[in-house]
C-alpha positions in Angstrom: 6.3 -17.4 12.1 5.0 -20.6 13.7 1.7 -18.8 14.5 1.2 -18.1 10.9 0.9 -21.8 10.4 -1.4 -22.2 13.4 -4.4 -23.8 11.6 -2.4 -24.8 8.5 -2.2 -28.3 9.6 -5.7 -28.0 8.8 -4.8 -28.0 5.2 -5.4 -31.6 6.0 -8.9 -30.2 5.6 -11.3 -33.1 6.3 -8.3 -35.0 7.5 -9.4 -38.1 5.7 -6.8 -39.7 3.3 -8.0 -40.2 -0.2 -6.2 -42.8 -2.2 -5.9 -40.6 -5.2 -3.6 -38.3 -3.3 -1.1 -41.1 -2.5 1.8 -40.9 -4.9 3.5 -44.1 -3.6 4.8 -46.2 -6.5 4.3 -49.5 -4.7 1.3 -51.3 -6.1 0.5 -53.3 -3.0 0.4 -50.1 -0.9 -1.8 -48.4 -3.5 -4.2 -51.3 -3.4 -4.3 -51.2 0.4 -5.0 -47.5 0.4 -7.7 -47.8 -2.2 -9.5 -50.4 0.0 -9.2 -47.9 2.9 -11.1 -45.1 1.4 -14.3 -43.9 3.1 -15.8 -42.1 0.1 -19.1 -43.9 0.5 -19.4 -43.1 4.1 -18.6 -39.4 3.5 -21.1 -39.3 0.6 -23.8 -40.5 2.9 -22.8 -38.8 6.2 -21.6 -35.3 5.3 -24.5 -34.0 3.1 -27.2 -34.9 5.7 -25.2 -33.5 8.7 -24.1 -30.3 6.8 -27.7 -29.6 5.7 -28.9 -29.9 9.3 -26.1 -27.6 10.5 -26.9 -25.2 7.6 -30.6 -24.9 8.4 -30.2 -24.8 12.2 -27.2 -22.5 12.1 -28.8 -20.1 9.6 -32.0 -19.7 11.7 -30.2 -19.5 15.0 -27.4 -17.2 14.1 -29.5 -15.1 11.7 -32.0 -14.4 14.4 -29.3 -13.7 16.9 -27.6 -11.1 14.7 -31.0 -9.5 14.0 -31.6 -9.3 17.8 -28.2 -7.9 18.6 -28.5 -5.2 15.9 -31.8 -4.0 17.2 -31.6 -0.6 19.0 -31.8 -1.1 22.8 -31.3 1.1 25.8 -28.3 -0.8 27.1 -25.4 -2.4 25.1 -22.6 -4.3 26.8 -19.2 -5.7 25.8 -20.7 -9.2 26.2 -23.1 -8.5 23.4 -20.3 -7.2 21.2 -18.4 -10.5 21.6 -21.5 -12.6 21.0 -22.4 -10.5 17.9 -18.9 -11.2 16.4 -19.2 -14.9 17.2 -22.6 -15.1 15.5 -21.2 -13.3 12.4 -18.3 -15.8 12.2 -20.7 -18.7 12.4 -23.0 -17.3 9.7 -20.1 -16.7 7.4 -19.0 -20.3 7.7 -22.5 -21.7 7.4 -22.8 -20.0 4.0 -20.1 -22.3 2.7 -21.8 -25.6 3.7 -24.0 -25.9 0.5 -20.8 -26.1 -1.5 -19.5 -28.9 0.7 -22.8 -30.8 0.4 -22.6 -30.6 -3.4 -19.0 -31.8 -3.4 -19.8 -35.0 -1.5 -23.1 -35.7 -3.3 -21.1 -35.7 -6.5 -18.7 -38.3 -5.1 -15.9 -35.9 -4.2 -15.9 -34.0 -7.4 -15.4 -30.2 -7.1 -17.1 -28.0 -9.8 -16.9 -24.5 -8.4 -13.3 -23.6 -9.4 -9.9 -23.5 -7.7 -10.4 -20.3 -5.8 -13.7 -21.5 -4.2 -11.9 -24.7 -3.2 -9.1 -22.7 -1.4 -11.7 -20.6 0.4 -13.6 -23.8 1.7 -10.8 -25.0 3.9 -9.8 -21.5 4.9 -13.3 -20.6 6.1 -13.7 -23.7 8.1 -10.6 -23.1 10.2 -11.1 -19.3 10.5 -14.5 -20.1 12.0 -13.3 -22.9 14.3 -10.5 -20.9 15.9 -12.2 -17.6 16.0 -15.1 -19.4 17.7 -12.7 -20.9 20.2 -11.1 -17.5 21.0 -14.4 -15.5 21.1 -15.8 -18.1 23.5 -12.6 -17.9 25.6 -12.5 -14.1 25.7 -16.2 -13.9 26.4 -15.8 -16.3 29.4 -12.7 -14.4 30.7 -14.5 -11.0 30.5 -17.5 -12.5 32.3 -15.3 -13.9 35.0 -13.3 -10.7 35.5 -16.3 -8.5 35.5 -17.8 -10.7 38.2 -14.8 -11.2 40.5 -13.3 -7.7 40.0 -16.2 -5.6 38.8 -14.7 -2.2 39.7 -11.0 -2.6 39.1 -11.5 -3.9 35.6 -14.2 -1.6 34.2 -12.0 -0.5 31.3 -11.7 -4.0 30.1 -15.4 -4.5 29.7 -16.1 -1.2 27.9 -17.7 -1.2 24.4 -14.7 0.4 22.8 -12.2 -2.2 24.3 -14.5 -5.0 23.2 -14.5 -3.9 19.6 -10.8 -3.4 19.6 -10.3 -6.9 21.0 -12.7 -8.4 18.5 -10.7 -6.6 15.7 -7.5 -8.1 17.0 -9.0 -11.6 17.0 -10.4 -11.2 13.5 -7.0 -10.0 12.1 -5.1 -12.8 13.8 -7.5 -15.5 12.8 -7.8 -14.4 9.2 -4.0 -14.0 8.9 -2.9 -17.2 10.5 -4.5 -19.7 8.1 -3.6 -17.8 4.9 -1.3 -20.7 3.9 -4.4 -22.7 3.3 -5.2 -20.5 0.4 -2.2 -22.0 -1.4 -3.8 -25.4 -1.5 -6.4 -25.6 -4.2 -8.2 -28.2 -6.2 -6.4 -31.1 -7.9 -7.4 -32.8 -11.1 -7.3 -36.6 -10.9 -8.6 -38.4 -13.9 -12.1 -37.1 -14.7 -12.8 -35.7 -11.3 -11.5 -32.6 -9.4 -10.6 -33.2 -5.8 -10.9 -30.7 -3.0 -11.0 -30.8 0.8 -8.7 -33.8 0.9 -5.6 -34.7 2.8 -2.3 -34.2 1.0 -0.2 -37.0 2.4 2.9 -35.9 0.5 3.3 -33.2 3.3 2.5 -35.5 6.2 5.7 -34.6 8.2 5.0 -30.8 7.9 1.4 -31.3 8.8 2.4 -33.3 12.0 4.6 -30.4 13.1 2.0 -27.8 12.4 -0.6 -29.9 14.2 1.2 -29.6 17.5 1.4 -25.9 17.1 -2.3 -25.6 16.4 -3.2 -28.0 19.1 -1.4 -26.0 21.8 -2.1 -22.5 20.6 -5.5 -23.1 19.1 -7.1 -25.5 21.6 -5.2 -26.4 24.7 -4.3 -22.8 25.8 -8.0 -21.6 25.4 -9.3 -24.8 27.0 -7.1 -24.5 30.1 -8.0 -20.8 30.3 -11.7 -21.7 30.4 -11.1 -24.4 33.0 -9.2 -22.0 35.2 -12.0 -19.4 34.9 -14.5 -22.1 35.8 -12.6 -23.2 38.9 -12.0 -19.6 40.0 -15.7 -18.6 39.6 -16.8 -21.6 41.6 -14.3 -20.7 44.3 -15.6 -17.1 44.4 -19.2 -18.3 44.7 -18.3 -20.7 47.5 -16.1 -18.3 49.4 -18.3 -15.2 49.5 -21.9 -14.7 50.2 -23.5 -12.4 47.7 -26.4 -10.6 49.3 -27.4 -8.3 46.4 -29.8 -9.7 43.8 -27.9 -7.9 41.0 -24.6 -9.5 41.9 -26.2 -12.9 42.2 -27.5 -12.5 38.6 -24.0 -11.5 37.5 -22.4 -14.5 39.1 -25.1 -16.8 37.6 -24.6 -15.4 34.1 -20.8 -15.7 34.4 -21.1 -19.3 35.5 -23.6 -20.1 32.8 -21.4 -18.6 30.1 -18.3 -20.6 31.2 -20.3 -23.9 31.6 -21.9 -23.6 28.1 -18.5 -22.7 26.6 -16.9 -25.7 28.3 -19.7 -28.0 27.0 -19.0 -26.7 23.4 -15.3 -27.3 23.8 -15.8 -30.8 25.2 -18.4 -31.8 22.6 -17.2 -30.0 19.4 -13.5 -29.2 19.7 -11.9 -31.8 22.0 -12.9 -34.9 20.0 -11.7 -33.4 16.7 -8.4 -32.2 18.0 -7.7 -35.5 19.7 -8.5 -37.7 16.7 -6.9 -35.3 14.3 -3.7 -35.6 16.2 -4.0 -39.4 16.6 -4.7 -39.7 12.9 -1.6 -37.7 11.8 0.7 -39.3 14.4 -0.3 -42.8 13.4 -0.4 -42.3 9.7 1.7 -44.8 7.7 1.5 -45.4 4.0 -0.2 -48.6 3.1 -1.8 -49.2 6.5 -5.6 -49.0 6.6 -7.3 -47.6 9.6 -10.8 -47.1 8.3 -12.4 -46.9 11.7 -10.1 -44.0 12.6 -10.8 -42.3 9.3 -14.6 -42.5 9.9 -14.2 -41.3 13.5 -12.3 -38.2 12.2 -15.1 -37.6 9.7 -17.7 -37.6 12.6 -15.6 -35.3 14.8 -15.1 -32.8 12.0 -18.9 -32.6 11.7 -19.1 -32.1 15.4 -16.6 -29.2 15.2 -18.7 -27.6 12.4 -21.8 -28.1 14.6 -20.5 -25.5 17.1 -22.3 -23.0 14.9 -25.6 -24.4 15.9 -24.8 -24.6 19.6 -23.5 -21.0 20.1 -27.1 -19.5 19.8 -27.9 -21.4 23.0 -25.2 -19.3 24.7 -26.7 -16.1 23.5 -30.2 -17.1 24.8 -29.2 -18.4 28.2 -26.2 -16.1 29.0 -26.6 -13.1 26.8 -26.9 -9.6 28.3 -30.6 -8.6 27.9 -30.9 -11.1 25.0 -34.3 -12.4 26.1 -35.6 -8.8 26.5 -34.2 -7.9 23.1 -35.7 -10.9 21.5 -39.2 -10.2 23.0 -39.0 -6.6 21.9 -38.0 -7.6 18.3 -40.8 -10.2 18.1 -43.3 -7.7 19.5 -42.2 -5.1 17.0 -42.5 -7.6 14.1 -45.9 -8.7 15.4 -47.1 -5.1 15.5 -45.9 -4.5 11.9 -47.6 -7.6 10.7 -50.8 -6.6 12.4 -50.7 -3.1 10.9 -50.1 -4.5 7.5 -53.0 -6.9 7.9 -55.3 -4.1 9.1 -54.2 -2.0 6.1 -55.0 -4.9 3.7 -58.5 -5.3 5.3 -59.2 -1.6 5.0 -58.2 -1.6 1.3 -60.4 -4.7 0.7 -63.4 -3.1 2.5 -62.9 0.1 0.6 -62.9 -1.7 -2.7 -66.0 -3.8 -1.8 -67.9 -0.6 -0.8 -67.1 0.9 -4.2 
């Protein structure tokens, strides 16, 4: 039952308190909270960052999905995990224009209650599915390198799709509670993506569950894989070129995944926890609120960094990309030649 609340703490959404959500009847506390808003900062920061993530993520993940779906002589379980990760990122990126519009309007939601519910839901489905896909991808790389023959069944295509299906079901089911928290009318504006401080105690409890199950467990798993692969590389000399490539790709996968964890997910989970634990009505911590804003943007930016993993650690990704570009170039050349022939024919007439 607790797992169903895994990313619910995340109904804190942007995790930035908005004074309009504070129902405290004390006028002094209300005044303090009003002075503690970071609306202007969000209005300037989020639209620019989200647009950059939208453009970069759409190009990177769109191209990656196109490359993964191209027919190729060899398909591996690694590509299956990477394809699902790219799809997750692209689905989330498609929601960013709505967020940009919300903040440009000064935190006024115009797209209806259902769309508001989907916004927070999509953010955390993407965040935690990315974390688990990166973790499983690194573990599979590690096991296939250290125990290549004893664990062949784990790295099969069928097993990869089954595992991806389990991850999707779990990640889409866990934050369904977020769908209960929709938009809220306050005066002449409609709020969305804001922290509901009336449930702060419940959010604090759920934060610890999400922190352990959604971040710390995958992060420690990645760290152990990194240490074990380093130990394997130092312990045994690998004479065969093929095995050396396999070890290098496994190490590259784990290192890039760790960088994404440290850069995108660690700051957000740390400051989110600190923000919830230190929250007190009427006490302004504007610096912390702005820091949480920045770390949330970093968490969303993982969608732009994942394509680097595909390029540098993907199985045959570079060959697939070259083949796709060559195919596209040939089609464009044939189209151009056809146009020239039609033009010459018309001119001859």
